[in-house]
Steps between C-alpha positions, in 0.01 A plus 500: 500500500760774433359819331717567192561862345736659247617762765482526877541856640592536859383829661177688454631868492472731193795334317357154556140598412596692192720218381214256553272720296744541216566130482132387527403748233748312274339164567751381751358280782605696819473442868586788740577394855480757781571421860257768626217693315557711201598851617611390843868545406711797419309581184192582703699726724693667215493882477385431139679800334479487119789698363727453195816685611785240463868523390493190284305487162366145582353600825361828365337308209360253742353776718360669202325186382376433857355855527299443185354187662401684821347780288284252300474238775129391462550445127839324514466310838147530621374644832628800692851604587424843653737696285517859566688738278669753720826564307845408629797715596865381528717738702875459491791674641710740299770235461252279326376768253689346206355158591157635528509673159648187342232283649228730375645498151519123494149470631359728243666292238293193601180689495460623853343844548752666743674829508750688728362769708674803655433571866248777390312266282495235763328737740232547230444122503497472879477840654587384845834342422825630623745532206776727617742212524463360155590590140252304308242214535348254264121506444276226378137617451358152423623320817341447845413217726259207518326277761733201539246268667239565233755467222658157602158352561387610163786338338429180701137498386609561137738220506238274641256605230774422236527149631762510766454303825552701826595310823504736786582421864728232353869499582759350276708249712731353238602522133537181321781441253622218280790499269591869567152627422204580725200282481260663726440598855377359831234689688297458820212408261687249301749478217481701171698411196640722238833533288522875587485661844521875541603645831306823554521477877651847560650525857465120526685465157832385633328251729307361211813483282672293779234233461654425169858540632540848339644803667385849382600823678176629631436637852165559653515856628262694722388841351270748672236741388343790705181707451435854566164680484536813283414823676234745410578673167689191376222269453537461116670191384874566392743330255713201589829626593838326529752715677842372461648789694318396823481129397111485519194446290158626581158485323131585573280233659129486561358679801707809456818320588856512367702179500876512554766243459882514436729420201782447732756233419538429875160326483682210358665442849153449664505118424225306665321163503221568267274279708575676820564874487339801665215619276438833686695823427760619738453827681864607400410432139193719522704788643778458250282467192288778624808740535618406152153567352488844662817599337351441161131574576522766776118530556506148632648649829138537585406151421406226740646155515257229385723201586643261243615157433798284405529267193760302322739554211684208340830669435793388281848653514424748230138565573360335193322187433635148403307364196687189385496128463743355756655265457485545123300222342326399833162644422527692834445871448536781746315828502575654818719771670293790368643721766207727508450523124264205487147671494568775251676245253269211582295500162827509300668237715204257448551537123877470521486165706227350295704562178816382664340175610337447152829570325355776283758579231447879503371604853368832571758535791850349516552341835887501482523803733348293775707176456612341825866478370549880502598488863771250447619684186510829696262653257213636728231717365612860550308817499591873474428576864641377828165338576481186281136465598437769239624258229 
């Protein structure tokens, strides 16, 4: 006997689990299929930064909405997400000063508590920061970071409580279609039927799309993170910092550590097989990221390396997600290609996808910015900085 649902979601990362919760809460019969365990994929290895600094009003609104969910997670989702409010700083080069100011003005217009800081004011927020090479920075006092593994598992548990069925360690092997529409999926545990299938497979998103004969421009890219033990005198947690001048981000981590990654567009060149990639950190990366960190946070010259790891981004040509039904009218929806934005926007994305699938007439978020056709139309999502990952 084939199990029948209203919607089948492929992928149990934050986007899949938040979508499952949003749909289940609306009375939709949902099955979420994950080839591993919840939290085993890129979401569980996310740096989990929660910030609202974006160049586009839609992504800024989505980030603002998502922050509200993280702040009130137990009430709105249930369980723990490990959110820590540390504040967030965006540091841009002098050539980006006008873009920074325009972003802050736009963000304030959508309700984000943010402001421009002079180098002197920035040193009051984070006394150890080097600021001689910048003109201004953006500051968000409400932002911070969360625990990605706790978060995604809390979402999965909430979706299950709301009535969704979760099938873990269950790979999708085929997508069934008839008359130009999806009719369900085949899995190692048997067939599932539904008139709607949502591809939330992240770095495996292009592979899943091909099961239905659809091509989407997503690459699985290896990204690395390093850890450094803060030295004596620097034990206190510090704000999350995105440093566009040195193409890095860093934040506090438990155990007196600072976590460091890159916001370098060159990371898109590290294309790998998502099932077979080196999950350890490279020595060269530790040295490079450490040197970049020291330029912005000089006291870390006395730090000690504490290793690191590699994870995956699902990267599109403009570093923004694809959220669309493709082909149109097929019932096959795609929600992947988050390009490093996925965790911080996850709560909003779940609502956006659920309302798109249900055809809500006046959705909270308009998905047109994320349409697949933008690439063919040469209308990519553009930000105000060189680094599209900033949005």
